[in-house]
Backbone bond lengths (Angstrom), bond angles and torsions (degrees), N, CA, C in turn:
res aa  C-N    CA-C-N  psi(-1)  N-CA   C-N-CA  omega(-1)  CA-C   N-CA-C  phi
1 X - - - 1.444 - - 1.517 109.85 -
2 X 1.312 115.54 144.73 1.459 121.47 178.14 1.523 108.41 -116.59
3 X 1.320 115.53 125.22 1.456 121.04 176.74 1.519 108.88 -108.80
4 X 1.294 116.28 131.67 1.458 121.42 178.84 1.526 107.60 -115.79
5 X 1.320 115.03 128.65 1.469 120.00 -179.26 1.527 108.69 -112.97
6 X 1.305 116.25 118.99 1.462 121.35 179.32 1.537 112.10 -102.77
7 X 1.330 117.43 3.27 1.455 120.52 -173.50 1.533 113.36 -91.45
8 X 1.325 119.18 13.45 1.459 120.95 -177.68 1.524 112.60 -78.41
9 X 1.309 117.92 -31.87 1.450 121.93 -177.18 1.517 110.52 -133.28
10 X 1.300 116.17 148.07 1.460 122.08 174.41 1.513 106.90 -103.81
11 X 1.286 117.05 129.13 1.463 120.98 175.86 1.513 109.01 -98.81
12 X 1.327 115.71 138.77 1.458 120.16 178.25 1.515 108.50 -147.51
13 X 1.296 115.90 164.97 1.457 121.84 178.41 1.522 108.16 -122.69
14 X 1.323 115.32 132.30 1.455 119.81 175.80 1.516 109.18 -130.06
15 X 1.313 115.97 151.08 1.462 121.13 177.00 1.518 108.65 -92.80
16 X 1.331 115.78 121.98 1.463 122.01 179.47 1.521 107.44 -119.87
17 X 1.323 118.00 129.79 1.464 119.59 176.88 1.531 110.35 -56.85
18 X 1.334 115.92 143.18 1.464 121.24 -176.42 1.526 112.54 -53.37
19 X 1.313 117.06 -45.56 1.461 120.78 -177.56 1.529 111.18 -63.89
20 X 1.334 116.66 -40.42 1.470 120.64 177.81 1.524 109.99 -64.29
21 X 1.321 117.01 -43.26 1.466 120.81 179.34 1.519 110.53 -60.31
22 X 1.337 116.91 -47.16 1.469 120.30 -179.02 1.529 111.11 -61.99
23 X 1.330 116.40 -43.50 1.460 120.43 -178.80 1.529 111.24 -63.12
24 X 1.332 116.79 -45.74 1.467 120.82 -179.32 1.523 110.72 -68.29
25 X 1.309 117.13 -36.81 1.472 121.24 178.29 1.534 110.14 -62.54
26 X 1.326 116.74 -43.15 1.470 121.19 178.26 1.528 109.96 -65.77
27 X 1.334 116.62 -44.63 1.460 120.98 178.85 1.527 111.02 -59.11
28 X 1.308 116.57 -43.09 1.467 120.70 178.64 1.525 110.55 -62.19
29 X 1.322 117.18 -43.57 1.466 120.88 179.60 1.527 110.84 -63.36
30 X 1.327 116.97 -41.11 1.468 120.55 179.03 1.521 111.66 -63.12
31 X 1.325 117.01 -32.13 1.463 121.54 179.05 1.530 112.77 -86.12
32 X 1.310 116.21 -8.30 1.458 119.75 -177.04 1.519 112.28 77.90
33 X 1.309 116.67 23.14 1.465 122.40 179.97 1.526 109.63 -113.23
34 X 1.315 114.69 171.64 1.456 119.68 174.28 1.526 109.01 -94.04
35 X 1.317 115.26 162.64 1.460 121.07 176.04 1.528 109.00 -58.39
36 X 1.311 116.28 -43.81 1.461 122.22 -179.13 1.526 111.06 -58.33
37 X 1.354 117.20 -46.41 1.458 120.47 -178.37 1.521 110.79 -65.03
38 X 1.317 117.66 -40.12 1.458 120.40 179.66 1.531 110.71 -63.82
39 X 1.323 117.39 -41.79 1.463 121.09 177.99 1.532 110.20 -65.32
40 X 1.318 117.61 -43.57 1.464 120.78 178.86 1.530 111.18 -63.61
41 X 1.336 117.08 -39.88 1.473 120.31 176.82 1.532 110.31 -61.92
42 X 1.324 116.95 -41.98 1.463 120.98 178.57 1.518 111.83 -63.86
43 X 1.313 116.59 -42.84 1.474 120.15 177.95 1.528 110.87 -63.69
44 X 1.318 116.43 -38.46 1.465 120.50 178.38 1.529 110.67 -65.35
45 X 1.324 117.58 -39.10 1.465 121.28 177.57 1.528 110.78 -62.17
46 X 1.324 116.63 -43.09 1.466 120.53 178.62 1.518 110.17 -63.67
47 X 1.323 116.07 -42.46 1.462 120.60 179.63 1.525 110.69 -62.55
48 X 1.327 117.51 -44.62 1.462 121.80 -179.57 1.526 111.70 -65.44
49 X 1.334 117.04 -40.78 1.467 119.70 -177.53 1.531 111.23 -67.97
50 X 1.320 116.94 -29.54 1.466 118.76 179.16 1.520 111.36 -77.97
51 X 1.338 117.15 -16.01 1.461 120.65 179.95 1.529 111.98 -95.16
52 X 1.322 116.89 -8.88 1.454 120.79 -179.62 1.523 109.31 -71.03
53 X 1.325 117.22 123.83 1.462 118.02 -180.00 1.527 110.86 -65.17
54 X 1.286 115.77 138.79 1.456 120.49 179.87 1.518 109.70 -84.90
55 X 1.323 114.99 149.40 1.455 120.47 178.99 1.523 109.00 -66.65
56 X 1.299 115.35 131.64 1.457 120.97 -178.65 1.525 109.03 -75.65
57 X 1.298 115.94 134.07 1.453 122.26 179.29 1.510 108.72 -102.24
58 X 1.324 115.92 126.49 1.456 120.08 179.24 1.520 109.30 -101.23
59 X 1.305 115.70 127.26 1.455 121.96 178.65 1.522 107.80 -83.20
60 X 1.323 117.65 127.02 1.464 118.77 -179.81 1.526 111.11 -69.81
61 X 1.311 115.07 145.82 1.461 121.22 178.17 1.526 107.50 -95.31
62 X 1.308 116.07 124.79 1.459 121.38 178.19 1.519 107.08 -111.49
63 X 1.305 115.56 114.95 1.462 121.54 -175.93 1.530 110.82 -81.78
64 X 1.309 114.49 149.48 1.458 121.36 177.78 1.516 108.71 -130.14
65 X 1.322 115.91 142.26 1.461 118.57 178.15 1.527 111.05 -71.57
66 X 1.351 115.73 -22.77 1.468 121.34 176.59 1.541 108.00 -126.28
67 X 1.337 116.85 91.81 1.474 119.54 -177.91 1.526 112.35 -52.09
68 X 1.313 114.92 138.37 1.457 121.17 -179.83 1.509 113.29 87.88
69 X 1.332 117.17 0.73 1.457 118.82 -177.78 1.530 111.60 -132.32
70 X 1.332 117.01 31.35 1.455 120.73 -177.94 1.525 110.24 -70.58
71 X 1.297 115.72 124.37 1.458 121.56 175.11 1.521 105.68 -113.12
72 X 1.323 116.31 119.49 1.460 120.24 -175.18 1.525 108.70 -140.41
73 X 1.315 116.58 144.42 1.462 120.40 178.21 1.538 109.39 -114.67
74 X 1.324 115.80 172.80 1.465 120.73 -176.80 1.523 112.67 -60.51
75 X 1.309 117.47 -38.25 1.462 120.96 -179.04 1.526 110.98 -61.23
76 X 1.324 116.56 -41.90 1.463 121.04 178.88 1.524 110.34 -67.15
77 X 1.312 117.35 -39.05 1.474 121.16 177.53 1.522 109.87 -60.63
78 X 1.330 117.31 -46.46 1.459 120.90 179.92 1.532 111.88 -64.01
79 X 1.320 117.02 -30.23 1.465 120.64 176.70 1.530 111.43 -71.52
80 X 1.321 117.22 -34.38 1.458 121.92 -175.85 1.526 114.06 -84.99
81 X 1.305 117.68 -28.03 1.454 121.90 -173.81 1.527 109.68 -116.30
82 X 1.344 116.05 132.98 1.466 120.58 176.18 1.522 109.02 -82.29
83 X 1.295 116.00 107.27 1.461 120.54 176.23 1.518 109.21 -93.02
84 X 1.331 116.93 145.75 1.478 119.35 -179.79 1.514 112.29 -66.30
C-alpha cells in the first residue's frame, strides 16, 4: 500500500510589490539562501517576537493623607519616579 500525505505544507499566495520581491531575492542570493527560506525565517522571527513576554510595568503608589484629594505637579512626579 502507498500512503500519500499532503498535510506537511500549506500553500498560499501573497501579493508582493515587485521592488520588494527583487530586493529580497537578491538578499537571499547574497546569503546563499532561497527566497522561500528567507520568507520563512522572517515569519518565524515575527512569530517568536510575538511570543516573547513583555516586561511588566509597575505603577508606583503615591499615598495621600486625604484619599481622593491628591494634588501633585510634574516636579513631584519626576522626584518620585525614576525616568530613563
